[in-house]
N, C-alpha and C positions, 0 to 999 in steps of 0.2 A: 188168269193173270192179266192185270190191266196193261194197256199198251205203254210203251216208252217212246217218247218223242226225242229224237237224237239229231244233233247237228254235228257233222264231222268235218274236220279240216286235215287233209293228209299232205304233208310237205315232203320234199326230197324225192328219192328214187322210187322206182316201181316196187322194190322189195318192201319199202315202207308201206306202200299202198296195199300190198297183199296182207300185211299185218293188220291194217285198218279194216280190210274186208273180212278177215277172219273174226275180228272183234265184233263187227256188225252182225255176222252170222250167228255167233253164239249167244248174243243178247236175246234171241228168241224171235218167234214168228210175230209177236205183237209189236215189233219195232216199226216206228213210223218216222221216216226221214223228214226233217223240216229245214227250211231255208235260212233260218236266222237263229241267233243265240237266244233271243227273247222268247221264242216259241218252244224252246227245248227243255226237257227234263235232264238231259245229259248233253254236255258238249265235250267232244273228244278231239283233242289236238295232237296229232302224231307228228313229232318234230324231227328235223334233220340237224345233225351236229357235225357234219363232215368237214366243212371249211367255214371260215369266219363269216362270209356273207350269208351262208345258210343259217348259222347260229343267230345272226342279227335278225333275219327274217322270222325265225322261230320265236324269238323274244318279242318282237313287235306284234306278231300274231297273237301270242298269249296275252299281252297287255291289252290288245284290242278286244279280245274275248272277255277279259275281266271287266273292262269298262261297260260292255254291253250287258254282261250278266248282272252287274250291280244295278243297272237301270231297268231290269226285267220285273214284271209284276211278281213272279215267283223265281227266286234265284235257282238256276240249274246247277247240277253237280258238274264241276269243271275238272276234267281228267286230262293231264298232259303226259304223253307217252313218248317213247322213241329214243333216238340217238342222242339228242341234246341232254336228256335225263341221264343216260348212261355215261356220257362224257363228263358231265360236271357234278353229278351226284344229286340225289333227291334232297338230301339234308340241306346242302348249300342253296339249292334253288328254292326250297321251301322257306328258308330264312329270308330270302329276298322277295319272294312272291307268296305270302301266306294266304292270299285269296284263292289260290288253287287248292282244290279239295283232295286231289289224288295225283301222285307222281309215280310213274311206272317206267322202269328201265327195260331195255331190250333183254336183259338177263332174266327178266321175270315173265317172258312172253307166255309161257304155259299157264301162268297164274293171273294174267290180265283179266280174263272173263270173271273169275271168282272175286277178285278185288273190286272190279267195277260193279259187279252184282251186289256185293256187300254195301258199297257206297250208295247204291240205289235202293237198298232194302230188299233185294231179290235173292233167292236161294235156289240151289239145285240147277244152275245153268248147264245146258248141254254143251260141254266143251268140245264135242265132236261135230257140232253143227256145221252145215255147209257155209261157204263164204257167201257174202252178199256183194255182188260185183258193183263197182263204182266206175268202171271204165265205159267207154262208148260201146254201143252194140257191135258185135262182130269179133271182139278179141278179149282175151284174158291173159294175165300173167300167171305163170306157174313157177313159183319159187322153189328151186330144187335143193338149195343148201343155205346155210346160215354162216356168217363170219368169213374170215380169211386167214390163211396161215402164211402168206407171203409177208415180207418185211420191207416194203418200199419205204424209203426214207421220208417221203412227204405225206404219208397216209395215216389217218387216225382210225381207220376202220377196225383193224385187229384189236386195238385197245377199247373200242366201243362195242363191237359185236362178238369179240372173242375169236377163237380159232375156227377153221373151216369144219363144219359139221353137215354131212349130207343127210337129206331125208331118205327114207326107205323106198325101195322100188315099188312095193305093193301100195304104199300110201300115195305115192305120186300117181301111179296108174289109176287108182280109185278116184282121186281128185280130178285128173284129166278127163276121165270118162264122164264124171258128173258134170263137168263144165261143157263138154262137147255133146255128148249123147242126150243128156237131160236138159242142159242149159241152152243148147243150140248155138254154141260159140264156134265159128268156123276157123278161128286162128288162135293158136296158143303161142305165147312168147316165153321161152324158158329163160329165167333170170337167176343169177347167183353172183357172188363176188368174183368167182372164177368158175365158169361152167365146165371148163375142160378138166377141172380137178374133181368133178363129181365121182363119188364112190370110192375114192382112194382110202378114206377113213373107214369104209365099210369092208375093206379087204378085197374090193373089186379092181382087177387090173385094168379092165376096159369099162369103167362104170358108165361113161356117157354112151358108149355103144349099147350096153345092156338097157339103159333107160330108153333110148330111141327105139330099140327093138320092141319095147312095150308100148310106146306111144304111137308109132307109125300106123299100126292097123286100126286105130280107133275110127269107127264109122262116123262120117260127118266132118272129120278134120280135114280142112282144105289147105291151110298153111301152118307150118311149124317153123318157128324162127328161134335162132340161138343168139343170145346176147351175152356180152362180156366173156369173150374167148381169149384167154391169155396166150400170147404168141408162143411161149415155150411149150404149151400143150398141143399146138397144132402140128402134130407129127405127120410124116408121110403115111404112116399106118392108119391114123384116125381119118385123115383126109381121103384116103383111098376107100375106106369104109363108107364115109359120108357120100362120096361120089356115086357109090353103088346103090344108094337108097332111093333116090328120085323123090318125087312128090309124095306126101305133102311137105317134105323138108325143103325149105327155100335155100338157094345158093347165096345166102346173105351172111356176111361175116363181119361181126362187130368185134374188132381187135384193138383194145386200148393200148396203143404203142407208147404213148406219152412223150417220146422224143425219137430222134433218128441218129444223133451223134453218140458213138460208143462211150465217150468220156462222160457225157451227161447221164446216159443210161446207167453207167457204172456207179456214178455218184448217187443216182436215184435208188440204187439197190434193186433194180428191176430183175426179175427172174430170167429175162432174156435180154442180155446186154450186148448182143452182137449187132450186125447190120440188119435192121428190120426189113430191108429189101429182100432178104433171104426168105422171110415168112411170106411176104406179098407174092413173090415169084412162086413159092411152093403152093400157095392157095390157087393161084391162077393156072398153074400147071394141071391141077386136078379139076378146077372149075373155071374154064376160060370166060364164062359168062358171069362170074361172081360179082356181086355188089359188095364193095368193101367200105366199111365205116370205121373210123378211128377217132380217138381223142388225143390231143396233144397239150402239153404244158409248156408255156414259154416263160422265160425269166426265172428258171430254177437257179439257185445259188451257183455261181461260177459260170453261168452261160454267157459266153462272149459273142461278139459280132460274128466271129468265125463259126461258132457252134450254130448260131441262128441261121446263117447263110446256108449251112449244110442242111438244116431242117427244112428251109424253104425250098431248096433244090429237090429234096426228097419228096415233098408234097407235089411239086411241079411234075416230077417224073411218075409218081404213083397214080395220080389222077383218081383220087378217091371218089366214090359215089357220094358219100356223106362224110362230113368232118366237123368235129367240135374242137375249138381252141380255147384254152383257159389260162389266165395268168396265174403264176404260182402264188400261193398264200402261205405265209410263214406261220404255221400252226404250232401252238404251244404243245410240248410233249412229244414232238416228232424229232427224229434225228436231224432232218434238214433245217429245222429252225435255228440250230446252232452252227450251221456251216458258214464259213467265210464267203465273201463275194456275193452278198445279197444284192439283187438287181433293183434299181429304182423303179417305182411304180409307173412313171411315165414311159420308161423303156419297155416295160412289160406290155403296156397298152398299145404302144406303136407296133410292137412285134405281133401282137394278136391281130390288130387291124390289118396289118400287111398280109398275114396268112389268110385271113378271112376274105380279103379282097381277091386274092389269087384263087381261093376255092370257089368264090362266087362265079368267076369266069369259067372255071372248069365245070362246075355244075350246070351252068347255062348251056355250054356246048354239048354236054352229055344229054341234057333233056331235049334240046332242039333236034337232036338226031332221032328222037322218038316221034316227032310230028308225022302224022299219017299212018302210024302203026295202030294196031288194035291190042288193048291190054285188059286184063282182068282188074277190076277195081272193087275193093271191099269198101262199101259205103258205111259211114259212121254216123253222120248226123246232118240235119238240115242246116243250111247256112243261115245265121241270124240276120244277115244283111240283105240277101236276095231270095225272094220267094221262088221256089222251083229249083234252086241250086243246092247241091249237097256237097259235103266234104267227105272225101274218102282217101284211100291209099292204093297204089299199085304195089307189087311184090317187093320192090327195093326201098320202100318207104316204111320204116318202123314207126310204130305209134309213139307220139309225144316227143320224139327227138329229131325226126327227119321232116322233109317237106310233105306236102299233101297234094291230092288231086281233086280239083273241083269238077264235079260231074253233074250233068242234068239229063233228063230223059224220062219217058213214061214208066219205065220199070225200076227206076231208082228209088230205093227205100232203105232206111237205116238197118244195118245188120245183113243186108243182102249183097252177094257178089255178082257183079254184072260185067259184061263185055262192053268196052267203050272205045271209041276212036279218039286218039290224042289230036287235038286241034291247035293247041297253043302251049308254049313253054315260057316260064318265067325263070328267075334266077334259081329258085329251089322248088317251085311248084309247077304242076301241070293242069291243063284245062281239057276236059274230055266230054264227049257226047255219046250217050248210050242209046 
């Protein structure tokens, strides 16, 4: 079978990236990645549709691909997939953008390979083929579930991706072993819309515990990281179990709290609308050394200066290792879009900037305390600016969302884990010598 030259663009979250990697894997061994649309037989754009800026980025990307494809010597097949297609529908999008050859929603995930294969004139694609990783050497995402069954007032995910559906234990263990034992990946990052809900739909009372019991013994796995841990799922029972596991499980807790004031949390429809300090204290009681990451929304409808002051005080007290702050976006089709008390954009921006300035100070203080210590650094890639300098991460830096560690030394190579002395701290990044 002749080779297929493919140019891929994956937008949005790590879960989207995994979908792209699966698609690349099942297109066959003759797949040849290329750097431009003009060189490709197939251009695959996996879109995000979560919030308005993501939709705008997705549309702009598709328009750019169309322009480049029309200027190519041989027009490639242009396939647009993902959340934007699921949110707005293939028919409506095709009417506006007829130049796109194939529209694929997330509800058709299992059929993507066959549909793309048909558009390329290929048959009998192996839909069980291994993923073709697109991440930096050293880590891979393991998507353990699809969709979400929570009903947060601001969120479009359930309408786009459907209800929470867990992947099977055997399937996940096979994929993890393939990535680590055969692919040589030292870090797995478990992702799902709510990782703590894993297995509930499979009839497993302690699904996440069962999954971790399968993954922990994998030979060659150095770091195991959990992302998207809903606060309601972080019970004392689960935390006690996690505390007894040890490495390779990292004491890294990514808990999307979204806010700190109970009135705003209740309006958001969050599954945990109590004082989030209770969750933070619970985690730290079991993991005193825990690295805590959260995401917060400012400017949700009805958020007053009093609510924001409480949120800022919470951030100051909690001293998160890593923090993301996002202005609320009024998304069509969500309950929050019709709520009274919509906050002006300028107020949202000021509140976001205020929290990020506070977090920058907290982060710098935390990182400066590490100067002079020795840390494991997972090396990812060479720095494009400085010969001999590499970009990596220490254990509390999750890929693509947290700061990085710049490291140099004779043993430093992409994909390798090295011991390095921390010599300098910046606001969010470290500098180390191995």
